[in-house]
N, C-alpha and C positions, 0 to 999 in steps of 0.2 A: 504494500500500500504506500503510495506516494504522499508522505505527510505534508509536504509543501503544497501539493495540489489540493488536498483536502482542506487544509487551512485557508488557502486562497478562496476556495468555493464557499466556505462558511463566512469568511469576511466579506465576500462579494454579496452574499445573501443578507448579512447583518453587519454593516460597517461599524467598526469600533468594538466588536466583541473580542475578548481575550481568550484564546484557546490555551488550555493548560495541558491537554493530552489528546493524542489520537491513538486509539486502540483497535487494531485489526480484529475482526470477528470472523467466525466460520459460517455465519448465517448465509443461506442462499447460494446461488451460483455465480454471483458477481463480487468483485472487491467491495468489502463493506467495513466501515469503521465507526466506532462510537467516539464522538467528539465531546470532550468535557471542557467546562468553562469555570472561571473563577467565581462568577456571581449569577449564574443562570443554569437552568436544567440542561442535561446533555441532549445532543442531537445525534442522529444516525445519518451518515453519508454513504450512498451507494453509487458506484461508478459503472458506466456502460459505454459501449461503442455506438449505440443506436438511440437517438433522442426520441424517435417515434415509439419505440418499445417502452421507454421510460414514461412517456406521457400517456400511453395506453394503459400501462399499469396504474399510474396515478389516477386516471379516470375511473378505472374499475374499483380501486380502493375507496375513492370518495363515494361511489355508488353503493358499495358494500356497507360503508359506515352509515349511509343515509337510510338504506332499506332493510338492513338486517341487524341482529345483535352480535354478529361475529366481531370479536375484538381485534381491530386492525389499527396499526399506528397511522395517524394522520400525516399526509404529505404536506410539508411546509413550502417546498419550492422544487422546481425542476429547471434545467437549463443546460447550457454548454459553456465550458471554459477550458482553454488550452487544448482544444480539439477533443475533449472528453465530455460525454453526457453524464448528467448526475441527477439524483433525487436526494432531497433532504427530508427526513421524516422525524417525527417525534420518537423519543426513546421510551421503550417500555421495559420496566425491570422484570426479572424472572430468570429461572433456571431453564436451560435448554431441555425440552421434554424428551428428546432422544435419550439422553443420559439418565433422566429422572424417572422415566416410565416404569422400568423394571423394579425400581426401589419402592414404588407405591404399594400399599396394601391391596389385596385383591378387590375389596370394596371400592377403594378410591380409584383404582385403575379402571374399574367398570364405569364409575361416575365420569371420569375424564374421557373415556372412550365414548360414552353416551353424548358428551358435549360435541365430539366430532360429528356424530350422526346428526345431531340437532343443527349444527352449523351447516352441514351439507343440505339438509332439508330446507333451511331458510334460504340458502343460495338458490336452490331449485325453485322455491316458491316465488322468489323475487325476480329471477332473470330467465326469460324465455326468448328464443331467437327464431328467425325464419329459416336459417340454414345451419349447417355444421361447419366446423373448421376453426382456424385462427380468427380471433376477434380483432377488429381494427376500429379506429375512430373514423367516423364519416367525415368527408371533406366539408360538408355543408350541414352540420348539425351536432347535437350533443349525443352522449351515450356511446355504445359500442354495437357493432354489427358483425355478422358472419358473412363474408362476401360470397361464400359458396351457397347460393340460394337453393340449389337442388339437393335433396337429401340422398337420393340414389343409393349407391352402395358405399357410402362414406365409411361405415364401420369396417367393411371388408378391406377397403384400401388402407385405412389407418392401421388395422390389425396386420395386414401383410407387411407394411413397412416395419412394424415392431418385430414380427417373426423373422423377417429377412435380416434384421440387425443382430439377432442372436448368434453368438459365436459357435465354432465347431462342436463343442461338447453337447450342443442341443440338436445336432444333425439327425439323430435317430428319431426325434419327435417331429421334425419339420413337415413331413408329408401329411401326417395326421392333423397337425395344427392348421395347415393351409386348407385341408378338407373341411375342418370345423368352421373356418372363416367363410367358406363358400355356401354354407347353409343359409336359407332365407331368414331374414329378421323382419320385425314389424317396422315398416318405413313411415307409418303414420304418427309415430311418437314425436312430440314436440321437443326440439333441441333445447337443452338447458345448459347453464354455465357448468363447465368442466374444470374445476380446480384441480388440475392433474397432479399437483404436488402437495396435496393436503395430507400432512403426516406429522408425527411428533417431532421429527427433525426440523420442521419449519414452524415450531410453536414454542412458546414460553410458558412456564408453570410458575404461579405465585399463589401462595395461600391455599394450595391444594386444587386450584382450578386453572384452566387455560387463560392466561392473561393477554396473549397476543398470538395471532396467526400471521406468519410472515411469508414473503416471497410469492407474489401474485403475477410474476412475469409470464409473458406469452399466454394470456388467457384464451380459452377455447370454448366452443359450443359443441355438445355431443349428446348422445342418448343418455338420459339420467341413469339408466341401469349400469352403464360403463363407469360413471363416476362413483356410484355406490359400490360396485365390485372392487374398484381400485382402492377406495377408502377402507373397505374391509380388509383388503390384503395388506395395505401399508400400516394400518393401525392395529388390527387384531392378529393376523397371521404372522406378521413380521417379528413379533416380540415374545410370544409365549408358545409353549409346546402344545397346549390345548386351546385353540383359538375360538371354539364354539361359543363360550360365554361372552367373549368380547364381540364376536360378530352379532350376537343377539343384542348387545348393548348399543352397537352402531345402529341396528335396525330400530331399536326402541327409541333412540334419540331422533332418528329421521321421522319415524311415524308419529312423534309428538307434534310434528309440523304438518306433514302431508303423507298420503299413502305411499308406501314404498313401491318403486317400479319392480317389475318382474326381472330378476337377474338370471339370465340363461347361461349355459356353458360358454357360448361364444363371447359373452361379456367378460367372463372370468379369464378366458384364454387371452383376450386382448389386454386386459388389465395386468395380468401377470407378465406377459411378454413385454409390455410397455414399461414395467417396473424392473425387469431383470437386468437391464443394461442402461448405463447412464449416458449422458450426452456425448461423452468421449468414446463410447463403445465398450466400456469396461463393465464387467459383471458387478452388480451392486451387492453389498454385504449386509444381509438382514441381521437383526438382533442387536443386543447390547449386553456385554461387549460383542462387537461385530464378528461374524463368522469369517474364517479364512477363505481364500478363493475357491478351493475345492469344495468345502462345505456349502458355500454360497451357491455354486452351480447345482449341487445336489438338492438344496432347498428349493430352488426355482423349478428344477426338473420335476421334483415330486409334486409340487403344486400344479404344474401343467398337466402331469399325468392324471391327477385327481379330477381336474376340470374336464379333460378328455373322456375319462371314464363316465362322468355324468352325462356326456353328450351321446353315449351309445343308446 
């Protein structure tokens, strides 16, 4: 993290402020720092190469703050300085939930998991779209839109990209995964907001509850069942040996807001394949402490096999 750039960004936003420290954090996919001051509350600065992505995320965060109870830090400013795009947001205290989740008591863990389900239900209740895919800001209006107006076979195409990105250790499953993706799905479902990275690693815990949900970069619209399947995988399956009680907690939270969509094997296949590899093509490491690479591959393969078994 370039301290001088972060300091310049903050001073550009608030001339006369005195920065006392710039602390790099591991939150999200972008360079992020907590900036502290002598006489005011801390701020968070995130750097990016794409100002439109920054402003799209800021627009979504403001809409989430307005229309739901999901705890998201307010955006104070966005802009460009020294050829870097940035967002300045409020600082929310709390412990990273990725590390804290497994230390919670079973009852508290179910309560926190239920919060994730309720958050997703609120997001689906608040945000519906005409099409699937990446959300963008319209050139002549407010809000966000999905430019892919036709719903067509979006889930199949999205799922194929996820399956094709799986590395060689998944080759034995690839043919069956593609066959599952080719099965017809309900194309009349209204696309809803797809917070594709809604997980404990992007949340903070304070006082036994989720105090902030972070990282809303690259928002999408998708079938609501895909978002529910992925949230179950990232919040329940990811951390415990027996995920069924936590899956029920996700559903309970969701159904406190709206009826749960029907999650089919194809939704689980896409959710798991999409989660198994990160943006750099590296297999992700479930759990905390995180599994080693070989155990991570085995974890994702087992989950995919279970989803395929349900498809028979």
